[in-house]
KOLLUMPA-892163 format. One line per 2 residues: number of its first residue (from 0); their letters; for each residue x, y, z of N, C-alpha, C, CB. Coordinates in steps of 0.05 Angstrom, whole numbers, plus 5000, padded with zeros to 4 digits. Glycine has a CB too. Example, Ala and Ser with C-alpha at 12.3 -4.5 7.8 and 13.67 -1.06 7.14 Angstrom:
BEGIN
0 = as = 5264/4886/5156/5246/4910/5156/5264/4934/5156/5226/4911/5181 | 5257/4955/5142/5273/4979/5143/5258/5001/5157/5282/4988/5114
END
This chain:
BEGIN
0 = mi = 5017/4976/5000/5000/5000/5000/5017/5025/5000/4981/5000/5024 | 5008/5045/4986/5022/5071/4985/5005/5092/5000/5028/5080/4956
2 = tq = 5016/5104/5020/5003/5125/5035/5019/5151/5031/5001/5118/5066 | 5005/5172/5025/5019/5198/5021/5001/5221/5029/5028/5200/4992
4 = iv = 5014/5243/5035/5001/5269/5040/5011/5288/5019/5007/5280/5069 | 4993/5302/5006/5001/5323/4987/4991/5350/4998/4989/5317/4958
6 = kf = 5009/5368/5000/5003/5395/5011/5003/5415/4988/5023/5404/5033 | 4981/5430/4985/4979/5451/4965/4978/5479/4978/4954/5446/4947
8 = ei = 4991/5498/4966/4989/5526/4975/4979/5542/4951/5017/5536/4985 | 4955/5553/4954/4940/5565/4932/4937/5595/4936/4913/5552/4929
10 = kp = 4939/5610/4914/4936/5639/4914/4907/5646/4922/4944/5651/4887 | 4903/5668/4936/4876/5675/4947/4855/5676/4925/4877/5702/4960
12 = eh = 4861/5686/4902/4840/5689/4882/4832/5663/4868/4849/5708/4860 | 4846/5641/4874/4840/5615/4862/4830/5595/4882/4865/5604/4848
14 = ie = 4827/5603/4907/4821/5583/4928/4795/5568/4922/4819/5597/4955 | 4773/5582/4917/4747/5569/4914/4746/5551/4890/4725/5589/4913
16 = tf = 4757/5560/4867/4756/5543/4843/4774/5519/4846/4764/5560/4818 | 4797/5522/4859/4815/5500/4863/4803/5480/4883/4843/5509/4874
18 = ka = 4790/5489/4904/4776/5472/4923/4755/5455/4909/4764/5488/4946 | 4740/5468/4891/4719/5453/4876/4731/5431/4859/4702/5473/4859
20 = al = 4754/5437/4846/4767/5417/4830/4778/5394/4847/4790/5430/4814 | 4788/5400/4870/4798/5379/4888/4775/5361/4897/4811/5391/4913
22 = ii = 4752/5372/4902/4728/5356/4911/4720/5338/4888/4705/5375/4919 | 4720/5347/4863/4714/5330/4840/4734/5308/4838/4712/5347/4814
24 = dk = 4759/5314/4842/4781/5294/4843/4775/5273/4863/4808/5307/4849 | 4767/5281/4887/4761/5261/4909/4737/5244/4901/4755/5276/4935
26 = qg = 4717/5256/4890/4693/5241/4882/4700/5220/4861/4671/5259/4871 | 4717/5227/4843/4726/5208/4823/4743/5185/4835/4742/5221/4801
28 = ad = 4761/5193/4853/4778/5173/4866/4762/5153/4882/4799/5187/4884 | 4740/5162/4894/4723/5144/4910/4713/5120/4894/4700/5159/4922
30 = ne = 4712/5123/4867/4703/5102/4850/4725/5086/4837/4685/5114/4828 | 4750/5092/4844/4773/5078/4833/4778/5053/4851/4798/5096/4832
32 = qg = 4780/5030/4838/4783/5005/4853/4809/5005/4870/4783/4981/4834 | 4830/5018/4859/4856/5017/4873/4860/5039/4894/4877/5019/4853
34 = cf = 4840/5057/4897/4842/5078/4917/4827/5069/4942/4831/5105/4906 | 4842/5065/4963/4829/5057/4989/4817/5081/5004/4850/5044/5006
36 = el = 4830/5104/5000/4821/5128/5016/4833/5153/5004/4828/5125/5046 | 4816/5174/5000/4826/5200/4993/4809/5220/5008/4826/5205/4962
38 = rl = 4822/5234/5027/4808/5254/5043/4821/5282/5039/4808/5247/5073 | 4805/5302/5037/4814/5329/5032/4810/5347/5056/4801/5341/5007
40 = fq = 4829/5364/5062/4827/5382/5085/4837/5410/5078/4844/5371/5109 | 4824/5430/5090/4832/5458/5086/4840/5469/5113/4809/5474/5074
42 = dk = 4863/5483/5113/4873/5495/5138/4854/5517/5148/4901/5507/5133 | 4847/5516/5173/4829/5535/5185/4840/5563/5187/4820/5526/5212
44 = nq = 4866/5565/5189/4879/5591/5193/4892/5602/5168/4900/5588/5214 | 4896/5585/5148/4907/5593/5122/4890/5581/5100/4937/5584/5119
46 = ag = 4870/5596/5091/4850/5585/5073/4862/5574/5047/4830/5606/5066 | 4885/5583/5039/4897/5573/5014/4913/5548/5017/4914/5594/5003
48 = vf = 4915/5537/5041/4930/5512/5045/4911/5488/5047/4947/5514/5072 | 4916/5469/5030/4900/5444/5028/4918/5420/5032/4885/5443/5002
50 = fa = 4907/5399/5044/4921/5374/5047/4903/5352/5035/4927/5368/5077 | 4916/5334/5019/4903/5309/5011/4917/5286/5025/4904/5306/4979
52 = ye = 4901/5270/5039/4911/5246/5052/4902/5223/5035/4901/5244/5082 | 4921/5208/5024/4914/5188/5003/4926/5160/5010/4924/5197/4976
54 = rf = 4910/5140/5004/4920/5112/5006/4912/5097/4981/4909/5098/5032 | 4932/5085/4968/4928/5070/4943/4939/5041/4947/4942/5084/4919
56 = kd = 4926/5023/4932/4934/4995/4935/4963/4991/4929/4917/4978/4916 | 4973/5003/4907/5001/4999/4899/5008/5021/4879/5005/4971/4886
58 = qa = 5032/5019/4868/5042/5040/4850/5025/5040/4824/5071/5035/4843 | 5015/5017/4816/4999/5016/4792/4972/5032/4796/4993/4987/4784
60 = al = 4961/5029/4820/4936/5043/4826/4940/5073/4827/4924/5033/4852 | 4963/5081/4838/4970/5109/4839/4974/5120/4811/4995/5114/4857
62 = aa = 4988/5105/4794/4992/5114/4767/4966/5116/4751/5011/5094/4753 | 4948/5097/4756/4922/5098/4743/4906/5123/4752/4906/5073/4748
64 = ha = 4908/5129/4777/4895/5154/4788/4906/5178/4774/4899/5156/4819 | 4932/5179/4770/4945/5203/4759/4937/5208/4730/4975/5200/4760
66 = eq = 4926/5187/4717/4918/5190/4689/4889/5199/4685/4922/5163/4674 | 4874/5201/4707/4846/5208/4705/4842/5238/4698/4832/5202/4732
68 = py = 4821/5244/4683/4817/5272/4674/4813/5292/4697/4793/5273/4656 | 4801/5283/4719/4797/5301/4741/4823/5308/4755/4777/5290/4761
70 = vn = 4843/5290/4754/4869/5295/4765/4884/5315/4747/4886/5269/4768 | 4882/5310/4721/4894/5328/4701/4883/5357/4704/4890/5318/4673
72 = tv = 4858/5359/4711/4846/5386/4715/4859/5400/4738/4815/5383/4719 | 4863/5385/4760/4876/5397/4783/4905/5405/4777/4876/5377/4807
74 = la = 4919/5387/4763/4947/5393/4756/4949/5417/4738/4960/5368/4743 | 4931/5420/4719/4931/5443/4701/4926/5468/4716/4910/5439/4678
76 = ml = 4908/5468/4735/4902/5491/4751/4926/5501/4767/4878/5486/4770 | 4942/5482/4776/4965/5489/4793/4984/5508/4779/4980/5463/4801
78 = et = 4985/5507/4752/5004/5523/4737/4999/5553/4743/5001/5518/4707 | 4974/5561/4747/4968/5589/4753/4959/5594/4781/4947/5599/4734
80 = aa = 4947/5573/4794/4935/5577/4820/4954/5573/4844/4912/5558/4823 | 4975/5558/4840/4993/5550/4862/5014/5571/4868/5006/5524/4857
82 = kc = 5019/5576/4893/5042/5593/4901/5068/5580/4897/5039/5601/4931 | 5068/5553/4898/5093/5537/4895/5085/5509/4887/5110/5537/4921
84 = ap = 5104/5492/4880/5098/5465/4873/5086/5450/4897/5124/5451/4863 | 5067/5432/4892/5056/5416/4914/5077/5400/4928/5033/5398/4905
86 = qv = 5074/5397/4954/5093/5381/4969/5082/5353/4973/5099/5394/4997 | 5095/5333/4961/5085/5305/4963/5103/5291/4983/5087/5291/4935
88 = mv = 5090/5280/5004/5104/5265/5025/5094/5236/5025/5099/5278/5053 | 5111/5218/5016/5104/5189/5017/5111/5180/5045/5120/5173/4995
90 = ln = 5091/5167/5058/5093/5160/5086/5101/5131/5092/5067/5166/5100 | 5118/5128/5111/5126/5101/5121/5112/5096/5148/5157/5099/5124
92 = dt = 5100/5073/5151/5088/5065/5176/5109/5063/5198/5073/5038/5173 | 5100/5068/5222/5117/5064/5246/5103/5044/5264/5123/5091/5261
94 = tp = 5113/5040/5288/5101/5021/5307/5088/5037/5330/5122/5001/5318 | 5063/5032/5336/5044/5013/5323/5034/5025/5297/5020/5007/5341
96 = tp = 5028/5007/5278/5020/5016/5251/4992/5028/5252/5020/4992/5232 | 4985/5044/5232/4958/5056/5230/4936/5035/5230/4956/5074/5206
98 = lh = 4914/5042/5242/4892/5023/5244/4875/5021/5219/4874/5030/5267 | 4870/5043/5206/4854/5045/5181/4827/5030/5185/4870/5033/5158
100 = es = 4822/5011/5167/4795/4998/5168/4791/4981/5193/4792/4980/5144 | 4811/4975/5208/4808/4959/5232/4801/4977/5256/4833/4943/5238
102 = ns = 4801/5003/5252/4794/5022/5274/4764/5020/5280/4802/5051/5266 | 4758/5013/5304/4730/5008/5312/4715/5034/5319/4729/4990/5336
104 = kv = 4730/5056/5321/4717/5082/5329/4704/5095/5304/4738/5101/5341 | 4680/5105/5308/4666/5119/5287/4656/5146/5297/4642/5102/5277
106 = vq = 4653/5164/5278/4643/5191/5285/4614/5189/5293/4647/5211/5262 | 4607/5202/5316/4579/5202/5326/4566/5229/5317/4579/5200/5357
108 = dd = 4539/5229/5318/4524/5252/5309/4531/5278/5325/4495/5247/5312 | 4538/5275/5350/4544/5298/5366/4574/5305/5367/4535/5294/5395
110 = dd = 4590/5292/5351/4619/5298/5349/4623/5323/5333/4635/5275/5337 | 4641/5340/5341/4650/5364/5326/4679/5359/5320/4645/5391/5342
112 = vf = 4684/5343/5300/4711/5331/5295/4732/5353/5292/4710/5313/5271 | 4754/5350/5306/4776/5368/5306/4800/5353/5295/4782/5380/5334
114 = sv = 4812/5362/5273/4833/5347/5259/4859/5363/5257/4824/5339/5231 | 4881/5349/5258/4907/5362/5259/4927/5347/5241/4918/5365/5288
116 = ff = 4943/5362/5225/4967/5351/5213/4990/5364/5228/4968/5357/5182 | 5007/5348/5241/5030/5357/5255/5054/5346/5240/5031/5349/5286
118 = if = 5066/5362/5222/5088/5353/5205/5113/5368/5213/5081/5357/5174 | 5132/5354/5224/5154/5369/5237/5182/5356/5231/5150/5369/5267
120 = di = 5202/5373/5232/5230/5365/5228/5243/5362/5255/5245/5385/5210 | 5260/5342/5258/5274/5337/5283/5304/5337/5280/5265/5310/5295
122 = kp = 5318/5341/5302/5347/5339/5303/5354/5309/5301/5359/5351/5329 | 5372/5301/5283/5377/5273/5277/5383/5256/5302/5400/5271/5258
124 = ey = 5396/5267/5321/5405/5251/5344/5381/5242/5362/5424/5267/5361 | 5357/5254/5357/5334/5247/5373/5315/5226/5359/5318/5272/5379
126 = rq = 5322/5218/5335/5304/5202/5319/5295/5177/5334/5316/5196/5293 | 5314/5160/5342/5307/5135/5354/5292/5139/5381/5332/5118/5359
128 = ql = 5301/5158/5396/5287/5164/5421/5258/5172/5417/5302/5186/5437 | 5253/5188/5397/5226/5196/5391/5209/5172/5382/5225/5218/5370
130 = le = 5220/5156/5365/5205/5132/5356/5197/5114/5379/5221/5116/5335 | 5216/5110/5398/5210/5094/5421/5189/5107/5439/5236/5089/5437
132 = cf = 5191/5133/5442/5172/5148/5459/5144/5146/5447/5180/5177/5462 | 5142/5150/5420/5116/5150/5407/5104/5122/5407/5119/5161/5379
134 = ns = 5120/5101/5408/5110/5074/5408/5089/5071/5430/5133/5054/5413 | 5095/5079/5454/5076/5077/5476/5056/5100/5475/5090/5077/5503
136 = hv = 5064/5123/5466/5046/5146/5465/5023/5141/5446/5062/5171/5455 | 5028/5130/5423/5006/5124/5404/4986/5104/5415/5018/5114/5377
138 = sa = 4997/5083/5427/4979/5063/5438/4961/5074/5460/4995/5039/5450 | 4973/5091/5478/4957/5103/5500/4937/5123/5489/4976/5116/5520
140 = tr = 4945/5139/5469/4927/5159/5458/4902/5146/5446/4941/5176/5438 | 4906/5124/5432/4884/5111/5419/4863/5100/5438/4894/5088/5401
142 = le = 4871/5097/5463/4852/5088/5484/4836/5110/5496/4868/5074/5506 | 4843/5135/5490/4828/5158/5500/4801/5159/5486/4843/5184/5495
144 = qg = 4780/5163/5502/4753/5163/5492/4749/5184/5470/4733/5167/5514 | 4762/5207/5473/4758/5228/5454/4774/5226/5428/4765/5254/5467
146 = nl = 4792/5206/5426/4808/5204/5403/4795/5186/5382/4836/5192/5410 | 4796/5194/5357/4786/5178/5334/4808/5165/5318/4768/5196/5316
148 = vf = 4828/5181/5312/4851/5171/5296/4877/5184/5307/4848/5178/5266 | 4897/5168/5311/4923/5179/5319/4945/5161/5306/4927/5180/5350
150 = dl = 4957/5171/5285/4977/5155/5270/5003/5171/5268/4967/5149/5241 | 5025/5157/5271/5051/5169/5268/5065/5157/5243/5069/5164/5293
152 = yt = 5076/5174/5226/5091/5165/5203/5118/5178/5202/5075/5171/5177 | 5137/5165/5188/5161/5179/5178/5157/5184/5149/5187/5162/5184
154 = va = 5174/5201/5137/5171/5209/5109/5193/5197/5093/5171/5240/5106 | 5186/5183/5072/5206/5170/5055/5226/5191/5043/5192/5154/5032
156 = gq = 5251/5185/5045/5272/5202/5035/5278/5226/5052/5263/5212/5008 | 5264/5229/5074/5268/5251/5094/5267/5239/5122/5248/5274/5090
158 = en = 5288/5225/5130/5286/5209/5154/5283/5225/5179/5311/5192/5156 | 5287/5251/5178/5284/5268/5201/5259/5285/5201/5309/5286/5204
160 = kf = 5240/5276/5184/5214/5289/5184/5193/5269/5193/5207/5299/5155 | 5176/5277/5212/5155/5260/5223/5128/5273/5217/5159/5257/5254
162 = vv = 5107/5256/5216/5080/5265/5212/5062/5252/5233/5070/5257/5183 | 5047/5268/5247/5025/5258/5264/4999/5267/5251/5028/5270/5294
164 = ye = 4982/5247/5245/4956/5251/5232/4935/5243/5253/4953/5234/5206 | 4919/5263/5262/4901/5258/5284/4874/5270/5281/4914/5267/5310
166 = hw = 4853/5256/5292/4826/5266/5293/4815/5262/5321/4808/5252/5271 | 4800/5282/5330/4789/5281/5357/4759/5287/5355/4802/5302/5376
168 = rk = 4744/5276/5375/4715/5280/5374/4708/5310/5377/4701/5264/5396 | 4723/5324/5392/4720/5353/5395/4746/5365/5403/4697/5361/5415
170 = es = 4749/5391/5400/4775/5404/5404/4784/5402/5433/4773/5434/5397 | 4766/5403/5452/4774/5402/5480/4785/5375/5488/4750/5408/5498
172 = dl = 4779/5354/5472/4790/5327/5478/4820/5327/5473/4777/5306/5460 | 4830/5344/5456/4858/5347/5451/4871/5365/5472/4864/5358/5423
174 = wd = 4862/5390/5474/4875/5409/5492/4871/5404/5521/4865/5437/5485 | 4846/5397/5529/4840/5395/5558/4845/5368/5570/4812/5403/5562
176 = ih = 4843/5347/5553/4846/5320/5564/4873/5307/5555/4823/5302/5554 | 4877/5305/5529/4901/5291/5519/4927/5304/5529/4901/5291/5489
178 = fn = 4929/5330/5526/4954/5343/5534/4959/5344/5564/4955/5371/5523 | 4940/5336/5579/4944/5334/5608/4951/5306/5618/4919/5344/5622
180 = qa = 4951/5287/5599/4959/5260/5606/4989/5259/5612/4951/5240/5584 | 4997/5242/5630/5026/5241/5638/5043/5234/5614/5030/5220/5660
182 = ya = 5035/5215/5597/5051/5207/5574/5053/5230/5553/5040/5182/5561 | 5031/5246/5551/5032/5268/5532/5051/5290/5542/5004/5279/5528
184 = ve = 5051/5294/5568/5069/5314/5580/5098/5306/5575/5064/5317/5610 | 5104/5280/5578/5132/5270/5573/5139/5273/5544/5134/5241/5582
186 = ta = 5121/5266/5526/5126/5268/5497/5131/5297/5490/5103/5256/5481 | 5114/5315/5500/5117/5344/5494/5144/5354/5503/5095/5360/5508
188 = kl = 5153/5345/5526/5179/5353/5536/5202/5344/5517/5184/5341/5565 | 5200/5320/5508/5220/5310/5489/5219/5324/5462/5216/5279/5485
190 = ln = 5194/5330/5453/5191/5344/5427/5203/5372/5429/5162/5345/5420 | 5200/5385/5451/5211/5412/5454/5242/5412/5451/5203/5424/5481
192 = ea = 5254/5389/5459/5283/5387/5456/5290/5378/5427/5294/5367/5476 | 5274/5361/5416/5281/5347/5391/5274/5362/5365/5269/5321/5390
194 = vv = 5253/5378/5366/5242/5390/5342/5259/5415/5334/5213/5398/5345 | 5263/5418/5309/5278/5441/5299/5259/5465/5298/5290/5436/5270
196 = gd = 5264/5485/5315/5247/5509/5316/5223/5505/5334/5238/5515/5288 | 5204/5523/5331/5180/5524/5348/5160/5504/5339/5168/5552/5347
198 = lk = 5149/5488/5358/5129/5468/5351/5105/5479/5336/5120/5454/5377 | 5096/5503/5344/5072/5514/5333/5073/5517/5302/5065/5540/5346
200 = qy = 5097/5522/5292/5099/5527/5263/5092/5503/5247/5127/5537/5257 | 5093/5479/5259/5088/5454/5245/5060/5444/5247/5107/5433/5255
202 = ms = 5043/5457/5262/5015/5447/5267/4996/5460/5248/5007/5453/5296 | 4980/5444/5234/4959/5454/5216/4933/5443/5227/4964/5445/5187
204 = fv = 4915/5461/5235/4888/5454/5244/4870/5456/5221/4879/5472/5268 | 4857/5434/5214/4843/5432/5188/4814/5423/5191/4858/5413/5169
206 = ee = 4798/5429/5171/4771/5418/5169/4769/5403/5143/4750/5440/5171 | 4753/5382/5143/4751/5365/5120/4733/5378/5099/4739/5337/5127
208 = c = 4741/5376/5074/4726/5388/5052/4704/5368/5043/4744/5395/5028
END
């Protein structure tokens, strides 16, 4: 399976038309046999920033997706709409691996889902220590009642870049409950030492398109 995140940065005057094209792309991908999942998100604080979270069966399925007319429409729009080239991050699973279809948690009617992409660079000497820390952190976080998804990835070809992909039933489940857990406090302490620069610069709070 191929899992990737694609980040787009779009000029203000093209945001709505580009968003509409992305949604058509997603609708088409939903009918592709080799596409397991394609979800689109828009940054709440930067309207021109979009993320596509994608899972494909294999390279052939990804190549077939790239040939579809709705994908070509998006790519053509990027020539004038994008501030810069899209950032494609191919993701490697870590331990514990993502749950995906085996995740028993589902969104309830009264959930106000709060989603985050935390994509950050680390100092190389902390890599193994962070992986070991997150091993227990991920397992404990998934047991929290307010958590829906919590996955950790590394990025292919960028061994010092990490991705945390997370969904919560509501925003307070993250800030008021999760971050007050003892294991979250310990992880935060380590991250403050290990991450290059300010943690906040790497956090994107998003809503699904």
